[in-house]
C-alpha positions as CSV (number, residue, x, y, z in Angstrom):
1,M,14.2,-33.4,30.6
2,L,11.8,-30.6,29.5
3,L,9.6,-31.7,26.7
4,Y,9.3,-28.3,24.9
5,A,6.9,-28.9,22.1
6,A,6.6,-26.7,19.0
7,L,3.4,-24.6,18.6
8,P,0.5,-24.8,17.9
9,T,-0.2,-24.4,21.5
10,A,-3.0,-26.9,21.8
11,M,-0.5,-29.2,23.3
12,A,1.4,-28.7,26.6
13,I,4.8,-27.1,26.3
14,F,5.8,-27.2,29.9
15,S,5.8,-30.9,30.7
16,V,8.4,-32.9,32.6
17,S,8.8,-36.7,32.8
18,A,8.5,-37.9,36.4
19,H,11.3,-40.4,35.6
20,D,13.7,-37.5,35.1
21,I,13.1,-36.0,38.6
22,D,15.7,-37.7,40.8
23,A,16.5,-37.3,44.5
24,A,18.5,-34.1,43.8
25,G,15.6,-32.5,42.0
26,L,15.3,-31.0,38.5
27,A,15.8,-27.3,37.6
28,L,13.6,-25.9,34.9
29,D,14.2,-22.6,33.1
30,A,12.1,-22.0,30.0
31,E,10.7,-19.2,27.8
32,V,6.9,-18.5,27.9
33,P,6.3,-17.9,24.2
34,V,4.0,-15.2,22.9
35,A,2.0,-17.7,20.9
36,W,1.4,-19.8,24.0
37,L,0.2,-16.7,25.9
38,V,-2.2,-15.8,23.1
39,E,-3.7,-19.3,23.1
40,E,-4.0,-19.6,26.8
41,L,-5.4,-16.1,27.3
42,A,-7.9,-16.4,24.6
43,G,-11.4,-15.2,25.7
44,T,-9.9,-12.5,28.0
45,E,-8.9,-8.9,27.3
46,L,-5.3,-9.6,28.0
47,S,-2.6,-9.5,25.3
48,A,1.1,-10.0,25.2
49,A,3.7,-8.5,22.9
50,A,6.8,-10.2,24.4
51,A,7.7,-13.6,25.7
52,G,7.9,-14.3,29.5
53,R,10.0,-16.6,31.6
54,L,9.3,-19.6,33.8
55,S,11.9,-20.8,36.3
56,A,11.1,-23.7,38.6
57,R,12.6,-26.6,40.5
58,L,10.9,-30.0,40.8
59,S,11.7,-32.6,43.4
60,R,10.2,-36.0,44.3
61,T,9.2,-37.7,47.6
62,G,8.2,-41.2,46.6
63,H,5.6,-40.7,43.9
64,D,4.7,-37.2,45.1
65,V,6.2,-34.2,43.2
66,V,6.9,-30.8,44.7
67,V,7.1,-27.8,42.4
68,R,8.4,-24.4,43.4
69,G,8.9,-21.7,40.8
70,R,8.3,-18.2,39.4
71,V,6.7,-16.9,36.3
72,K,7.3,-13.5,34.8
73,V,5.4,-11.9,31.9
74,D,4.4,-8.5,30.7
75,L,0.8,-8.2,29.6
76,S,-1.6,-5.4,28.5
77,V,-5.2,-4.9,29.2
78,P,-7.7,-2.0,28.5
79,C,-8.0,0.5,31.4
80,A,-11.3,0.0,33.2
81,R,-12.0,3.8,32.9
82,C,-10.6,5.1,29.6
83,L,-10.2,1.8,27.8
84,E,-6.6,2.7,26.8
85,P,-4.0,-0.1,26.8
86,T,-2.6,-0.5,30.3
87,A,0.6,-2.4,31.2
88,V,0.1,-5.3,33.6
89,P,3.5,-6.8,34.7
90,I,3.2,-10.3,36.2
91,D,5.8,-11.6,38.6
92,T,4.4,-14.4,40.8
93,E,5.4,-17.6,42.5
94,I,4.2,-21.1,41.9
95,A,4.1,-23.6,44.7
96,L,2.6,-27.1,44.0
97,F,2.3,-30.4,45.8
98,L,1.3,-33.0,43.2
99,R,0.1,-36.5,44.0
100,P,-0.5,-39.3,41.4
101,A,-4.2,-39.4,40.4
102,P,-6.1,-42.4,41.7
103,G,-5.5,-45.4,39.4
104,A,-2.6,-43.6,37.6
105,A,0.5,-45.5,36.7
106,H,3.4,-44.5,38.9
107,A,6.9,-43.7,37.7
108,G,9.7,-45.5,39.5
109,A,11.0,-43.9,42.7
110,P,14.2,-41.9,42.3
111,A,17.2,-44.0,42.1
112,A,19.5,-44.1,45.2
113,P,23.0,-42.7,44.7
114,R,25.5,-45.4,43.6
115,S,28.3,-46.6,45.9
116,A,31.8,-45.6,45.1
117,G,32.8,-49.3,44.3
118,N,34.3,-50.3,47.6
119,G,31.0,-51.8,48.9
120,K,30.5,-48.9,51.4
121,A,27.5,-46.6,51.2
122,P,28.4,-43.1,50.0
123,A,28.8,-40.5,52.7
124,K,25.8,-38.2,53.1
125,T,26.4,-34.7,51.9
126,K,24.4,-31.8,53.1
127,K,22.9,-29.4,50.5
128,P,24.2,-25.8,50.5
129,A,22.2,-23.7,52.9
130,K,21.2,-21.3,50.1
131,E,19.6,-24.1,48.1
132,E,17.7,-25.5,51.1
133,D,16.3,-22.0,52.0
134,E,15.3,-21.4,48.4
135,Y,13.5,-24.7,47.6
136,E,12.5,-26.5,50.8
137,F,9.0,-25.6,52.2
138,S,6.2,-27.4,53.9
139,T,3.4,-29.0,51.9
140,G,0.9,-26.7,53.7
141,E,2.4,-23.8,51.8
142,A,1.7,-25.4,48.4
143,D,-1.5,-26.0,46.4
144,E,-2.3,-29.7,46.3
145,D,-3.3,-31.2,43.0
146,T,-2.7,-34.4,40.9
147,Y,-0.8,-35.6,37.9
148,D,-1.0,-38.7,35.8
149,G,1.9,-40.4,37.6
150,E,4.2,-40.3,34.6
151,T,4.3,-36.7,33.3
152,V,4.1,-33.4,35.2
153,V,2.3,-30.8,33.0
154,L,2.7,-27.3,34.3
155,D,0.8,-25.4,31.6
156,P,-2.5,-25.1,33.4
157,F,-0.8,-24.1,36.7
158,V,1.2,-21.4,34.9
159,R,-1.9,-20.0,33.2
160,E,-3.8,-20.0,36.6
161,A,-0.9,-18.2,38.3
162,I,-0.9,-15.5,35.6
163,L,-4.7,-14.9,35.7
164,L,-4.8,-14.7,39.5
165,E,-2.3,-11.8,39.4
166,V,-4.4,-9.7,37.0
167,P,-6.2,-6.9,38.9
168,N,-10.0,-6.9,38.7
169,F,-10.1,-3.2,38.0
170,P,-7.0,-2.3,36.0
171,L,-6.2,1.4,35.7
172,C,-3.7,3.2,33.6
173,S,-3.3,5.6,36.5
174,E,-5.0,6.4,39.8
175,G,-6.1,9.7,38.5
176,C,-7.5,8.4,35.2
177,P,-10.5,10.7,34.4
178,G,-12.2,8.1,32.3
179,I,-13.6,8.4,28.8
180,R,-13.6,12.0,27.7
181,P,-16.4,13.4,25.5
182,A,-15.6,13.9,21.9
183,A,-14.7,17.5,21.0
184,A,-17.4,19.5,19.3
185,E,-16.9,19.9,15.6
186,P,-16.2,23.6,14.6
187,P,-18.9,25.3,12.5
188,E,-18.5,25.0,8.8
189,P,-17.2,28.2,7.3
190,A,-19.5,30.3,5.1
191,P,-19.2,29.4,1.4
192,R,-16.9,31.7,-0.5
193,I,-18.6,33.8,-3.1
194,D,-16.9,34.4,-6.4
195,P,-16.2,38.2,-6.5
196,R,-17.3,38.2,-10.1
197,L,-20.8,37.4,-9.0
198,A,-21.0,40.4,-6.6
199,P,-23.1,42.5,-9.0
200,L,-25.6,39.8,-9.4
201,S,-25.9,39.4,-5.6
202,A,-26.5,43.2,-5.3
203,L,-29.2,43.0,-8.0
204,R,-30.9,40.1,-6.2
205,R,-31.1,42.0,-3.0
206,R,-32.7,45.0,-4.8
207,L,-35.3,42.8,-6.4
208,E,-36.3,41.0,-3.2
209,P,-39.6,42.4,-1.8
210,A,-39.4,44.7,1.2
211,P,-40.4,43.1,4.5
212,A,-44.0,43.9,5.5
213,A,-44.4,46.6,8.1
214,P,-45.6,45.3,11.4
215,A,-49.3,45.7,12.0
216,R,-50.2,48.7,14.1
217,P,-52.4,48.1,17.1
218,P,-56.0,49.6,16.8
219,A,-56.5,53.1,18.3
220,R,-58.1,53.1,21.6
221,T,-61.6,54.7,21.8
222,T,-63.1,56.4,24.8
223,S,-66.7,56.0,25.5
224,K,-69.1,58.9,26.4
225,K,-69.4,57.7,30.0
226,Q,-65.7,57.5,30.4
227,K,-65.3,61.1,29.1
228,Q,-68.0,62.4,31.5
229,K,-66.3,60.6,34.4
230,K,-62.9,62.2,33.6
231,T,-64.6,65.7,33.3
232,K,-66.2,65.4,36.8
233,E,-62.8,64.5,38.2
């Protein structure tokens, strides 16, 4: 049974009692709420405008729990070049092999199937090939971790799976030119003069002093020796 808690998201919302995971396994299909994403992604530049989806299957081998699932969510993050919002679709798998933490209380082992009432053990039935191919995998393919022996909490694993799929250098496009310089402001237009003041403007121009004439360079003088030299030449 999925213990889907109401927000606030300080508490786990993806938790499953180990007692409910029997030999046949337990399927899980739950919404990833926007409020949960906001809480779990706090401190990052990621944002979410729509809920995501978590689908998984949990199975037990003794006290160990195997989780195989997928999480899908659409996020947004500023482009690393132009800082415009950039879509980051997340679609990733979760593969976990959980052992009870040392000293944790263990939930009872999955109950064996009951007999049909005639004293004979029920015949073994083989799982459909599709289900085996989809959910059976070796423990070496999963991330090993622990749980408290009673309740499997998937929230931190879902958060980690999402963050690992976010690119380190997100771009809105490969050809993003980056932040463009602000356009230069056009020059302010000249103030409009009231046509009724035109005679006063003309009178002011007549009364303004005329600009001083530029100073003339001093006349060059020729010495007596220079004149004699030129005469001899």
